[in-house]
C-alpha positions as CSV (number, residue, x, y, z in Angstrom):
1,M,-8.5,-30.6,19.8
2,L,-7.6,-27.5,21.3
3,L,-5.9,-26.2,18.1
4,K,-8.8,-27.2,16.5
5,C,-11.2,-25.6,18.9
6,S,-9.2,-22.2,19.2
7,A,-8.7,-22.2,15.0
8,S,-12.7,-22.2,14.7
9,I,-13.1,-20.0,17.5
10,R,-10.9,-17.7,15.9
11,N,-12.7,-18.2,12.6
12,R,-15.9,-17.5,14.0
13,I,-15.0,-14.1,15.6
14,E,-13.3,-13.0,12.3
15,S,-15.9,-13.9,9.9
16,R,-17.9,-11.3,11.9
17,K,-15.9,-8.6,11.1
18,P,-15.8,-8.5,7.1
19,V,-19.6,-9.1,6.8
20,R,-20.3,-6.4,8.6
21,L,-17.8,-4.4,6.1
22,R,-19.3,-5.7,3.6
23,M,-22.6,-4.5,4.5
24,G,-21.4,-0.9,4.9
25,A,-20.2,-0.8,1.4
26,S,-23.2,-2.2,0.2
27,L,-25.3,0.3,2.2
28,K,-22.7,3.4,1.0
29,L,-23.3,2.0,-2.4
30,V,-27.3,2.3,-1.9
31,Y,-27.9,5.5,0.5
32,W,-24.8,7.7,0.3
33,E,-25.8,9.6,-3.1
34,S,-23.6,12.8,-2.2
35,E,-20.7,10.5,-2.4
36,R,-21.5,7.8,-5.0
37,E,-20.0,9.2,-8.0
38,R,-17.1,10.1,-6.4
39,C,-16.4,7.1,-4.3
40,E,-18.1,4.2,-6.1
41,R,-15.1,2.6,-7.5
42,G,-13.6,2.3,-4.4
43,W,-16.6,1.1,-2.6
44,K,-17.2,-1.3,-5.1
45,A,-13.4,-2.6,-4.2
46,E,-13.9,-3.0,-0.8
47,I,-17.4,-5.2,-1.5
48,T,-14.5,-7.2,-3.8
49,T,-12.3,-7.3,-0.8
50,F,-14.6,-8.3,2.1
51,R,-16.2,-11.0,-0.2
52,N,-13.0,-12.6,-1.2
53,H,-12.1,-12.4,2.5
54,I,-15.3,-14.0,3.4
55,Q,-15.1,-16.8,1.0
56,K,-11.9,-18.0,2.2
57,L,-13.1,-18.1,5.6
58,L,-15.7,-20.3,4.3
59,K,-13.2,-22.4,2.1
60,D,-10.8,-22.9,5.2
61,S,-14.3,-23.5,7.1
62,P,-16.8,-24.6,5.7
63,S,-18.9,-25.2,8.8
64,L,-18.9,-21.1,9.4
65,K,-22.2,-21.1,7.0
66,P,-24.3,-21.5,9.3
67,Y,-23.0,-19.2,11.6
68,L,-22.6,-16.8,9.3
69,Q,-26.4,-17.1,8.5
70,E,-27.1,-16.9,12.2
71,I,-25.0,-13.2,12.4
72,F,-26.3,-12.1,9.0
73,A,-29.2,-9.8,10.4
74,E,-26.9,-8.6,13.4
75,C,-24.1,-8.0,11.0
76,Y,-26.6,-6.0,9.0
77,S,-28.2,-4.0,11.9
78,D,-24.8,-3.0,13.2
79,A,-23.5,-1.8,10.0
80,S,-26.8,0.0,9.2
81,E,-26.6,2.0,12.3
82,S,-23.0,3.1,11.7
83,M,-23.5,3.9,8.3
84,S,-26.8,5.7,9.3
85,I,-24.5,7.8,11.8
86,L,-21.5,8.2,8.9
87,I,-24.2,9.2,6.1
88,G,-26.5,11.3,8.3
89,V,-29.8,9.2,6.8
90,E,-31.8,7.0,8.5
91,I,-31.3,3.4,7.0
92,P,-34.2,0.6,7.3
93,Q,-33.7,-2.1,9.3
94,D,-35.2,-4.5,6.9
95,Q,-32.3,-6.4,4.9
96,I,-31.8,-5.0,1.3
97,V,-29.5,-8.0,0.9
98,T,-28.9,-11.5,1.3
99,L,-26.2,-13.9,2.3
100,E,-26.2,-15.6,-0.9
101,Q,-26.4,-12.6,-2.4
102,V,-23.2,-10.8,-0.5
103,L,-21.5,-14.3,-1.7
104,D,-21.7,-13.9,-5.1
105,K,-19.2,-12.3,-7.2
106,T,-22.0,-10.9,-9.8
107,Y,-23.9,-9.4,-7.5
108,C,-23.6,-5.5,-6.2
109,P,-26.2,-3.2,-5.4
């Protein structure tokens, strides 16, 4: 039981990072116009990598999906704050994507 609990806690912690990073890459695509032409393919590759990581976490622990829904707004807020500093543009706090879009392989902002 302790090992299962530890794995669950570890998965919860690990699930935050790819969600924040996925959101950051999406925000770059939408808001960082001056770098888009040069960096777009790399950002799209990042999005794919982070999406695959999130999907693997969910495959290994399907019970994480409600937790991801719970932390999604916070992860977006964290990513938008970081990207505002990086890009030098104020990014609205209103979410531009949903968790379902983040997990959808056909969606790219």
